[in-house]
FILOFI-541442 format. One line per field, with one value per atom (N, C-alpha, C): atom name; x, y, z; residue number from 1. Coordinates in steps of 0.02 Angstrom, whole numbers, plus 50000, padded with zeros to 5 digits. Layout:
N
atom = (CA|...) $
u = (X|...) $
v = (Y|...) $
w = (Z|...) $
n = (NUM|...) $
% end
This chain:
275
atom = (N|CA|C|N|CA|C|N|CA|C|N|CA|C|N|CA|C|N|CA|C|N|CA|C|N|CA|C|N|CA|C|N|CA|C|N|CA|C|N|CA|C|N|CA|C|N|CA|C|N|CA|C|N|CA|C|N|CA|C|N|CA|C|N|CA|C|N|CA|C|N|CA|C|N|CA|C|N|CA|C|N|CA|C|N|CA|C|N|CA|C|N|CA|C|N|CA|C|N|CA|C|N|CA|C|N|CA|C|N|CA|C|N|CA|C|N|CA|C|N|CA|C|N|CA|C|N|CA|C|N|CA|C|N|CA|C|N|CA|C|N|CA|C|N|CA|C|N|CA|C|N|CA|C|N|CA|C|N|CA|C|N|CA|C|N|CA|C|N|CA|C|N|CA|C|N|CA|C|N|CA|C|N|CA|C|N|CA|C|N|CA|C|N|CA|C|N|CA|C|N|CA|C|N|CA|C|N|CA|C|N|CA|C|N|CA|C|N|CA|C|N|CA|C|N|CA|C|N|CA|C|N|CA|C|N|CA|C|N|CA|C|N|CA|C|N|CA|C|N|CA|C|N|CA|C|N|CA|C|N|CA|C|N|CA|C|N|CA|C|N|CA|C|N|CA|C|N|CA|C|N|CA|C|N|CA|C|N|CA|C|N|CA|C|N|CA|C|N|CA|C|N|CA|C|N|CA|C|N|CA|C|N|CA|C|N|CA|C|N|CA|C|N|CA|C|N|CA|C|N|CA|C|N|CA|C|N|CA|C|N|CA|C|N|CA|C|N|CA|C|N|CA|C|N|CA|C|N|CA|C|N|CA|C|N|CA|C|N|CA|C|N|CA|C|N|CA|C|N|CA|C|N|CA|C|N|CA|C|N|CA|C|N|CA|C|N|CA|C|N|CA|C|N|CA|C|N|CA|C|N|CA|C|N|CA|C|N|CA|C|N|CA|C|N|CA|C|N|CA|C|N|CA|C|N|CA|C|N|CA|C|N|CA|C|N|CA|C|N|CA|C|N|CA|C|N|CA|C|N|CA|C|N|CA|C|N|CA|C|N|CA|C|N|CA|C|N|CA|C|N|CA|C|N|CA|C|N|CA|C|N|CA|C|N|CA|C|N|CA|C|N|CA|C|N|CA|C|N|CA|C|N|CA|C|N|CA|C|N|CA|C|N|CA|C|N|CA|C|N|CA|C|N|CA|C|N|CA|C|N|CA|C|N|CA|C|N|CA|C|N|CA|C|N|CA|C|N|CA|C|N|CA|C|N|CA|C|N|CA|C|N|CA|C|N|CA|C|N|CA|C|N|CA|C|N|CA|C|N|CA|C|N|CA|C|N|CA|C|N|CA|C|N|CA|C|N|CA|C|N|CA|C|N|CA|C|N|CA|C|N|CA|C|N|CA|C|N|CA|C|N|CA|C|N|CA|C|N|CA|C|N|CA|C|N|CA|C|N|CA|C|N|CA|C|N|CA|C|N|CA|C|N|CA|C|N|CA|C|N|CA|C|N|CA|C|N|CA|C|N|CA|C|N|CA|C|N|CA|C|N|CA|C|N|CA|C|N|CA|C|N|CA|C|N|CA|C|N|CA|C|N|CA|C|N|CA|C|N|CA|C|N|CA|C|N|CA|C|N|CA|C|N|CA|C|N|CA|C|N|CA|C|N|CA|C|N|CA|C|N|CA|C|N|CA|C|N|CA|C|N|CA|C|N|CA|C|N|CA|C|N|CA|C|N|CA|C|N|CA|C|N|CA|C|N|CA|C|N|CA|C|N|CA|C|N|CA|C|N|CA|C|N|CA|C|N|CA|C|N|CA|C|N|CA|C|N|CA|C|N|CA|C|N|CA|C|N|CA|C|N|CA|C|N|CA|C|N|CA|C|N|CA|C|N|CA|C|N|CA|C|N|CA|C|N|CA|C|N|CA|C|N|CA|C|N|CA|C|N|CA|C|N|CA|C|N|CA|C|N|CA|C|N|CA|C|N|CA|C|N|CA|C|N|CA|C|N|CA|C|N|CA|C|N|CA|C|N|CA|C|N|CA|C|N|CA|C|N|CA|C|N|CA|C|N|CA|C|N|CA|C|N|CA|C|N|CA|C|N|CA|C|N|CA|C|N|CA|C|N|CA|C|N|CA|C|N|CA|C|N|CA|C) $
u = (49710|49759|49803|49778|49847|49898|49949|50019|50043|50118|50144|50115|50120|50084|50018|49971|49908|49907|49932|49947|49976|50024|50025|49976|49947|49884|49824|49816|49753|49774|49833|49852|49852|49883|49875|49795|49737|49685|49650|49668|49633|49671|49721|49763|49710|49701|49682|49596|49565|49494|49475|49514|49485|49517|49571|49614|49572|49572|49553|49476|49449|49381|49376|49333|49319|49286|49317|49273|49213|49155|49092|49051|49095|49071|49101|49122|49166|49135|49115|49091|49152|49174|49219|49184|49215|49189|49112|49086|49008|48991|49032|49011|49063|49043|49101|49131|49190|49243|49294|49290|49339|49411|49416|49496|49504|49470|49480|49517|49551|49596|49590|49592|49604|49654|49682|49739|49702|49732|49731|49654|49638|49577|49518|49464|49398|49366|49354|49297|49323|49390|49408|49428|49395|49404|49363|49299|49275|49308|49341|49364|49425|49463|49535|49508|49455|49445|49388|49349|49283|49301|49286|49305|49375|49411|49490|49483|49523|49538|49588|49567|49622|49673|49729|49783|49812|49828|49857|49858|49866|49880|49951|49975|50048|50047|50080|50098|50159|50154|50212|50220|50240|50243|50176|50131|50064|50014|50043|49992|49986|49926|49894|49882|49905|49905|49875|49818|49792|49815|49840|49849|49778|49768|49709|49722|49741|49785|49847|49838|49881|49853|49818|49794|49792|49814|49827|49777|49752|49706|49742|49759|49784|49743|49757|49738|49777|49764|49829|49810|49838|49850|49781|49744|49689|49626|49631|49581|49555|49489|49448|49439|49470|49439|49394|49346|49301|49278|49286|49252|49172|49131|49063|49044|49020|49008|48941|48920|48865|48791|48757|48696|48707|48772|48804|48782|48754|48732|48805|48793|48841|48849|48909|48906|48873|48836|48791|48852|48905|48959|49026|49047|49112|49138|49205|49239|49251|49255|49283|49246|49197|49164|49190|49216|49213|49164|49135|49089|49104|49104|49144|49080|49100|49062|49016|49049|49009|48962|48955|48909|48950|49009|49050|49065|49099|49122|49165|49217|49256|49242|49232|49221|49280|49301|49329|49317|49323|49297|49364|49342|49402|49391|49442|49431|49430|49482|49509|49509|49565|49590|49629|49630|49676|49655|49704|49694|49667|49633|49609|49599|49633|49605|49643|49639|49651|49678|49739|49778|49812|49837|49861|49929|49963|50030|50078|50124|50181|50154|50082|50078|50052|50075|50058|50121|50119|50184|50165|50189|50154|50225|50272|50322|50314|50258|50237|50231|50205|50196|50259|50291|50361|50413|50408|50461|50447|50384|50366|50376|50390|50386|50480|50504|50583|50621|50586|50642|50617|50682|50653|50607|50577|50537|50574|50570|50595|50578|50537|50519|50558|50618|50657|50728|50763|50837|50869|50840|50867|50870|50838|50827|50874|50927|50994|51031|51073|51106|51131|51161|51192|51145|51081|51026|51005|50984|50975|51019|51080|51139|51135|51118|51102|51062|51008|50940|50947|50982|50996|51039|51094|51156|51142|51091|51058|51060|51085|51097|51034|50981|50922|50884|50882|50870|50930|50982|51019|50971|50950|50927|50863|50829|50750|50749|50694|50676|50671|50664|50655|50587|50540|50457|50476|50520|50531|50568|50606|50656|50619|50577|50535|50465|50444|50371|50358|50408|50406|50435|50432|50468|50486|50435|50453|50512|50541|50621|50613|50537|50537|50456|50451|50380|50331|50278|50231|50241|50299|50321|50293|50223|50190|50177|50144|50142|50099|50080|50041|50091|50133|50172|50230|50246|50313|50297|50251|50247|50274|50255|50277|50356|50378|50443|50476|50449|50500|50509|50452|50440|50497|50503|50527|50609|50626|50695|50704|50669|50660|50694|50660|50677|50615|50615|50562|50564|50490|50486|50513|50524|50547|50628|50657|50747|50765|50820|50843|50902|50877|50937|50995|51025|51101|51112|51086|51105|51109|51107|51115|51182|51203|51246|51255|51313|51308|51268|51264|51228|51148|51135|51064|51036|51087|51066|51052|51088|51071|51007|51006|50930|50866|50892|50817|50807|50866|50861|50821|50835|50815|50747|50732|50648|50613|50625|50601|50583|50637|50629|50580|50596|50557|50486|50486|50402|50379|50388|50346|50339|50379|50377|50336|50327|50278|50216|50202|50144|50118|50153|50127|50106|50156|50147|50066|50041|49988|49924|49927|49874|49868|49919|49921|49902|49880|49872|49803|49784|49720|49670|49708|49685|49637|49674|49639|49611|49569|49519|49554|49551|49570|49510|49519|49473|49401|49396|49333|49294|49336|49314|49334|49373|49410|49479|49465|49524|49601|49646|49714|49722|49771|49782|49845|49882|49945|49914|49917|49892|49933|49916|49963|49979|50042|50056|50053|50074|50040|50012|49941|49904|49842|49785|49738|49685|49704|49676|49712|49756|49812|49821|49800|49816|49783|49830|49829|49811|49833|49838|49903|49918|49998|50050|50098|50141|50159|50153|50181|50238|50288|50357|50362|50343|50372|50313|50252|50191|50192|50225|50207|50146|50095|50044|50065|50042|50061|50022|50066|50021|50029|49964|49958|49985|50011|50031|50032|50005|50012|50085|50107|50177|50174|50204|50220|50142|50102|50022|49990|50019|49971|49995|49968|49990|50037|50068|50115|50095|50124|50123|50180|50190|50239|50237|50286|50302|50361|50345|50413|50453|50425|50467|50531|50506|50541|50580|50546|50574|50591|50650|50683|50690|50691|50717|50771) $
v = (50258|50219|50159|50116|50059|50044|50054|50050|49978|49987|49924|49885|49910|49844|49836|49886|49861|49797|49820|49752|49687|49680|49627|49610|49632|49623|49587|49621|49614|49533|49537|49479|49404|49414|49362|49350|49401|49376|49355|49381|49339|49260|49257|49203|49139|49155|49121|49116|49160|49159|49149|49152|49153|49082|49078|49011|48953|48924|48865|48866|48912|48936|48947|48913|48913|48966|49014|49058|49045|49078|49052|49120|49169|49229|49283|49336|49386|49453|49514|49565|49623|49634|49694|49761|49822|49878|49894|49875|49875|49941|49988|50057|50112|50143|50192|50250|50249|50297|50320|50384|50421|50412|50382|50391|50314|50275|50188|50165|50126|50105|50030|49990|49923|49878|49845|49777|49755|49721|49671|49701|49642|49666|49651|49708|49696|49647|49649|49592|49515|49500|49439|49424|49459|49440|49371|49370|49292|49237|49246|49186|49169|49213|49218|49183|49197|49177|49138|49127|49075|49017|48971|48912|48894|48930|48940|48946|48921|48915|48947|48992|49027|48999|49007|48974|49027|49088|49121|49205|49240|49309|49348|49380|49416|49482|49516|49581|49604|49659|49690|49754|49781|49847|49861|49900|49931|49900|49843|49798|49733|49708|49651|49602|49546|49504|49431|49409|49349|49304|49237|49197|49151|49131|49092|49043|48977|48939|48990|48985|49029|49103|49122|49192|49237|49294|49348|49392|49410|49454|49525|49596|49642|49697|49701|49762|49820|49883|49948|49971|50018|50038|50094|50106|50152|50107|50047|50003|49965|49978|49941|49875|49830|49746|49733|49699|49682|49613|49570|49496|49506|49469|49458|49385|49371|49303|49275|49214|49190|49221|49246|49291|49365|49394|49456|49497|49566|49601|49625|49618|49651|49719|49762|49821|49854|49904|49937|49956|49981|50010|49962|49949|49919|49901|49896|49906|49828|49779|49717|49662|49620|49575|49510|49469|49408|49351|49315|49277|49209|49163|49105|49048|48986|48933|48930|48940|48918|48988|49035|49091|49134|49145|49207|49248|49297|49338|49387|49421|49461|49534|49599|49650|49692|49734|49801|49857|49904|49961|50031|50078|50134|50183|50199|50257|50327|50341|50404|50387|50356|50328|50263|50210|50150|50101|50051|50011|49940|49901|49826|49795|49732|49681|49623|49593|49519|49516|49465|49447|49375|49358|49280|49299|49247|49263|49277|49323|49357|49406|49411|49457|49524|49549|49626|49652|49713|49749|49813|49815|49882|49889|49965|49969|49968|50007|50018|49961|49895|49836|49788|49792|49765|49792|49859|49879|49860|49841|49828|49767|49724|49656|49653|49686|49676|49711|49760|49799|49759|49743|49728|49758|49732|49753|49762|49814|49844|49799|49745|49705|49645|49645|49580|49607|49546|49566|49591|49585|49604|49674|49704|49783|49793|49802|49827|49882|49905|49959|49971|49940|49953|49967|49925|49952|50019|50042|50110|50167|50145|50203|50226|50154|50176|50221|50204|50251|50325|50331|50381|50430|50406|50425|50451|50434|50442|50511|50534|50626|50646|50611|50641|50648|50603|50595|50655|50657|50709|50780|50813|50857|50878|50812|50844|50830|50831|50828|50749|50732|50677|50642|50698|50664|50632|50670|50665|50602|50593|50529|50465|50463|50401|50381|50445|50436|50445|50457|50477|50425|50422|50386|50314|50283|50214|50196|50230|50211|50152|50163|50105|50104|50047|50028|50009|50035|50042|50090|50121|50179|50232|50250|50302|50373|50431|50486|50473|50421|50396|50376|50315|50275|50322|50374|50408|50458|50478|50528|50499|50439|50407|50394|50354|50345|50405|50471|50535|50549|50555|50559|50510|50459|50412|50417|50447|50457|50535|50556|50631|50679|50673|50714|50749|50797|50837|50820|50818|50793|50843|50907|50955|50955|50923|50922|50897|50933|50912|50859|50801|50738|50756|50803|50813|50841|50862|50896|50827|50769|50694|50681|50664|50639|50568|50528|50447|50425|50461|50438|50455|50514|50505|50465|50465|50404|50337|50305|50251|50255|50312|50326|50316|50342|50338|50261|50228|50166|50118|50117|50087|50108|50166|50192|50179|50165|50140|50051|50018|49955|49942|49970|49962|49991|50056|50074|50019|50008|49982|49900|49869|49810|49810|49851|49872|49870|49915|49911|49854|49818|49767|49703|49701|49648|49682|49741|49758|49768|49736|49716|49791|49846|49897|49949|50006|50085|50076|50121|50139|50191|50215|50251|50218|50155|50119|50042|50019|49970|49909|49841|49792|49746|49693|49641|49650|49651|49639|49722|49766|49815|49849|49824|49837|49883|49942|49984|49941|49970|49913|49929|49891|49886|49945|49975|50022|50081|50113|50185|50236|50278|50318|50381|50392|50456|50525|50521|50583|50562|50583|50577|50616|50606|50643|50636|50593|50572|50617|50654|50671|50734|50764|50829|50886|50941|50980|50946|50875|50841|50847|50832|50845|50782|50795|50736|50700|50641|50586|50584|50610|50616|50677|50744|50797|50847|50834|50874|50936|50938|51002|50993|51017|51000|50981|50924|50902|50966|50974|51019|50973|51007|50976|51031|51034|51073|51049|51078|51056|51050|51003|51014|50950|50971|50925|50896|50931|50907|50882|50853|50829|50865|50822|50845|50819|50846|50819|50831|50793|50809|50798|50840|50839|50886|50867|50891|50927|51009|51049|51031|51006|50999|50939|50878|50820|50836|50858|50868|50935|50940|51008|51016|51058|51052|51101) $
w = (50066|50019|50044|50037|50062|50038|50095|50075|50096|50101|50105|50167|50226|50275|50264|50244|50219|50161|50135|50074|50085|50140|50172|50218|50247|50286|50244|50197|50163|50110|50087|50047|50101|50164|50209|50229|50224|50236|50187|50109|50068|50042|50069|50074|50111|50178|50234|50211|50196|50182|50115|50056|49992|49952|49973|49950|49949|49883|49875|49856|49848|49816|49745|49714|49640|49609|49569|49549|49490|49513|49478|49435|49471|49418|49398|49378|49378|49345|49373|49341|49351|49292|49293|49247|49288|49261|49264|49315|49339|49351|49383|49404|49360|49316|49287|49346|49324|49374|49324|49335|49279|49299|49365|49392|49407|49373|49381|49309|49313|49254|49275|49213|49224|49190|49230|49198|49159|49098|49055|49016|48976|48934|48961|48989|49032|49005|48929|48915|48906|48930|48937|49021|49065|49126|49136|49122|49128|49091|49042|49002|49046|49085|49122|49167|49219|49280|49299|49257|49284|49277|49334|49342|49375|49367|49401|49475|49515|49578|49609|49668|49691|49736|49716|49751|49805|49808|49869|49844|49889|49862|49901|49873|49871|49889|49900|49919|49888|49830|49793|49819|49861|49873|49897|49870|49899|49876|49811|49769|49799|49780|49801|49741|49734|49671|49705|49669|49693|49617|49645|49591|49590|49522|49520|49456|49465|49420|49378|49304|49279|49250|49286|49299|49349|49351|49405|49417|49483|49478|49523|49501|49530|49551|49627|49663|49668|49645|49656|49720|49754|49810|49828|49785|49794|49777|49795|49784|49861|49874|49916|49913|49941|49952|49995|49997|50041|50042|50074|50085|50096|50069|50085|50091|50160|50179|50131|50149|50114|50138|50090|50110|50112|50122|50125|50072|50081|50008|49985|49914|49873|49881|49869|49869|49791|49794|49742|49684|49718|49654|49683|49617|49613|49553|49544|49488|49461|49514|49522|49558|49539|49581|49570|49610|49615|49659|49610|49666|49665|49713|49711|49738|49709|49713|49767|49825|49877|49917|49877|49890|49913|49920|49951|49906|49918|49850|49893|49836|49850|49784|49825|49790|49786|49739|49736|49711|49746|49721|49727|49688|49692|49738|49779|49825|49807|49772|49751|49659|49663|49598|49607|49558|49570|49506|49504|49432|49490|49436|49458|49396|49399|49333|49345|49286|49274|49221|49197|49161|49159|49095|49096|49136|49175|49197|49149|49178|49131|49073|49059|49013|49022|49086|49105|49089|49058|49035|49076|49136|49177|49205|49219|49244|49316|49335|49409|49443|49406|49423|49430|49378|49364|49429|49431|49485|49575|49576|49638|49660|49603|49611|49614|49564|49568|49631|49657|49705|49772|49816|49891|49937|49972|50019|50079|50121|50162|50227|50212|50276|50254|50214|50201|50201|50223|50238|50164|50117|50059|50057|50091|50102|50146|50128|50180|50194|50224|50228|50168|50125|50060|50025|50005|49958|49985|50034|50059|50034|50050|50049|49961|49936|49845|49829|49877|49855|49875|49948|49959|49919|49897|49872|49800|49759|49682|49673|49621|49618|49607|49590|49579|49658|49698|49754|49803|49795|49829|49832|49779|49772|49803|49824|49838|49931|49949|50008|50042|50107|50121|50105|50101|50069|49995|49965|49897|49897|49938|49922|49947|49998|50017|49980|49966|49949|49876|49829|49755|49717|49649|49627|49619|49671|49683|49709|49745|49757|49823|49855|49890|49873|49844|49838|49877|49893|49946|50007|49999|50051|50012|50055|50030|50063|50060|50114|50174|50169|50232|50269|50277|50306|50329|50281|50286|50349|50371|50446|50490|50508|50579|50561|50502|50491|50499|50476|50487|50566|50591|50661|50705|50695|50729|50720|50666|50635|50665|50676|50713|50663|50596|50539|50503|50493|50467|50377|50362|50290|50239|50265|50225|50195|50245|50242|50203|50170|50117|50123|50075|50072|50081|50040|50045|50114|50167|50241|50291|50266|50304|50315|50377|50375|50392|50384|50400|50452|50501|50552|50547|50520|50495|50447|50413|50360|50390|50429|50467|50513|50541|50583|50547|50484|50445|50399|50391|50378|50427|50495|50544|50553|50554|50561|50514|50439|50387|50393|50423|50431|50491|50566|50611|50612|50582|50584|50538|50485|50426|50456|50497|50536|50575|50621|50690|50645|50586|50553|50532|50508|50468|50534|50580|50637|50665|50674|50699|50642|50578|50546|50497|50498|50471|50510|50489|50508|50524|50584|50594|50565|50516|50461|50402|50391|50335|50357|50313|50323|50306|50332|50314|50269|50241|50200|50222|50283|50317|50345|50334|50340|50420|50445|50515|50521|50554|50539|50572|50545|50577|50650|50678|50748|50763|50723|50729|50736|50786|50808|50780|50721|50701|50733|50741|50784|50752|50682|50641|50588|50586|50526|50545|50503|50501|50571|50606|50672|50737|50717|50770|50768|50717|50702|50753|50774|50835|50907|50912|50968|51002|51061|51080|51055|51040|51018|51077|51069|51132|51162|51124|51142|51187|51148|51189|51195|51174|51206|51161|51112|51045|51012|50989|50945|50898|50862|50793|50753|50668|50632|50564|50529|50456|50410|50353|50306|50238|50189|50113|50099|50059|50035|49985|49927|49868|49847|49829|49800|49868|49923|49979|50027|50094|50172|50202|50235|50293|50354|50415|50469|50505|50562|50591|50665|50703|50771|50771|50781|50779|50824|50886|50934|50928|50890|50871|50806|50767|50690|50677|50693|50657|50596|50550|50486|50479) $
n = (1|1|1|2|2|2|3|3|3|4|4|4|5|5|5|6|6|6|7|7|7|8|8|8|9|9|9|10|10|10|11|11|11|12|12|12|13|13|13|14|14|14|15|15|15|16|16|16|17|17|17|18|18|18|19|19|19|20|20|20|21|21|21|22|22|22|23|23|23|24|24|24|25|25|25|26|26|26|27|27|27|28|28|28|29|29|29|30|30|30|31|31|31|32|32|32|33|33|33|34|34|34|35|35|35|36|36|36|37|37|37|38|38|38|39|39|39|40|40|40|41|41|41|42|42|42|43|43|43|44|44|44|45|45|45|46|46|46|47|47|47|48|48|48|49|49|49|50|50|50|51|51|51|52|52|52|53|53|53|54|54|54|55|55|55|56|56|56|57|57|57|58|58|58|59|59|59|60|60|60|61|61|61|62|62|62|63|63|63|64|64|64|65|65|65|66|66|66|67|67|67|68|68|68|69|69|69|70|70|70|71|71|71|72|72|72|73|73|73|74|74|74|75|75|75|76|76|76|77|77|77|78|78|78|79|79|79|80|80|80|81|81|81|82|82|82|83|83|83|84|84|84|85|85|85|86|86|86|87|87|87|88|88|88|89|89|89|90|90|90|91|91|91|92|92|92|93|93|93|94|94|94|95|95|95|96|96|96|97|97|97|98|98|98|99|99|99|100|100|100|101|101|101|102|102|102|103|103|103|104|104|104|105|105|105|106|106|106|107|107|107|108|108|108|109|109|109|110|110|110|111|111|111|112|112|112|113|113|113|114|114|114|115|115|115|116|116|116|117|117|117|118|118|118|119|119|119|120|120|120|121|121|121|122|122|122|123|123|123|124|124|124|125|125|125|126|126|126|127|127|127|128|128|128|129|129|129|130|130|130|131|131|131|132|132|132|133|133|133|134|134|134|135|135|135|136|136|136|137|137|137|138|138|138|139|139|139|140|140|140|141|141|141|142|142|142|143|143|143|144|144|144|145|145|145|146|146|146|147|147|147|148|148|148|149|149|149|150|150|150|151|151|151|152|152|152|153|153|153|154|154|154|155|155|155|156|156|156|157|157|157|158|158|158|159|159|159|160|160|160|161|161|161|162|162|162|163|163|163|164|164|164|165|165|165|166|166|166|167|167|167|168|168|168|169|169|169|170|170|170|171|171|171|172|172|172|173|173|173|174|174|174|175|175|175|176|176|176|177|177|177|178|178|178|179|179|179|180|180|180|181|181|181|182|182|182|183|183|183|184|184|184|185|185|185|186|186|186|187|187|187|188|188|188|189|189|189|190|190|190|191|191|191|192|192|192|193|193|193|194|194|194|195|195|195|196|196|196|197|197|197|198|198|198|199|199|199|200|200|200|201|201|201|202|202|202|203|203|203|204|204|204|205|205|205|206|206|206|207|207|207|208|208|208|209|209|209|210|210|210|211|211|211|212|212|212|213|213|213|214|214|214|215|215|215|216|216|216|217|217|217|218|218|218|219|219|219|220|220|220|221|221|221|222|222|222|223|223|223|224|224|224|225|225|225|226|226|226|227|227|227|228|228|228|229|229|229|230|230|230|231|231|231|232|232|232|233|233|233|234|234|234|235|235|235|236|236|236|237|237|237|238|238|238|239|239|239|240|240|240|241|241|241|242|242|242|243|243|243|244|244|244|245|245|245|246|246|246|247|247|247|248|248|248|249|249|249|250|250|250|251|251|251|252|252|252|253|253|253|254|254|254|255|255|255|256|256|256|257|257|257|258|258|258|259|259|259|260|260|260|261|261|261|262|262|262|263|263|263|264|264|264|265|265|265|266|266|266|267|267|267|268|268|268|269|269|269|270|270|270|271|271|271|272|272|272|273|273|273|274|274|274|275|275|275) $
% end
């Protein structure tokens, strides 16, 4: 699942690779998928997009949005996007295929679950999309200590764990269970730790870990557990992920553990992250 760092990487790759290209053909809903949903009216995609020129792509949280004249194309967190050069074969299964006048193409397929689609500028009334656009990104100065303190001190947040705080309810759009693991290791906090046990020093340490860890992931082109627009893994080597389970923690040497928690998996080092 792409999260905030990968979304920024892919948006940049789309802008540098596809911007200026004119859309020649659009195929939406080609492959049925029970956990795929479509933004906007699927039948109107060709009218919205054919003949339009791609202007740029932007990331909002874990979402990637392409601007094409007065129409937008949105890719959710569970979408695999791939660029196809002239003469390259197209994937047999996909939920959206954009073919350009120069013979190149961009495909989108659902990994596990996710949304993709097209709509006229300003016409998508989706709360997830709206919140992702409205809330400040941790990669910007607007995401400051005061903003983070308001997130942490909210009554509903105080009752839960650090995983619930950071990876649910879109408190920080684009920060999901994947990037969460290294953020918590770098702050030396356990994902099950209760928010209301943190003192001011803990909150500040967690704040800087969010900013610095996500910044490093973005600078290195996303995590090595995810693929970019060209099918290449990101350059950031995850410390806690499916790639490192049962391997020694690079900080203290304790074996990294995996555990089911809150409907997903958590990875942690018992030596560095005391509950």
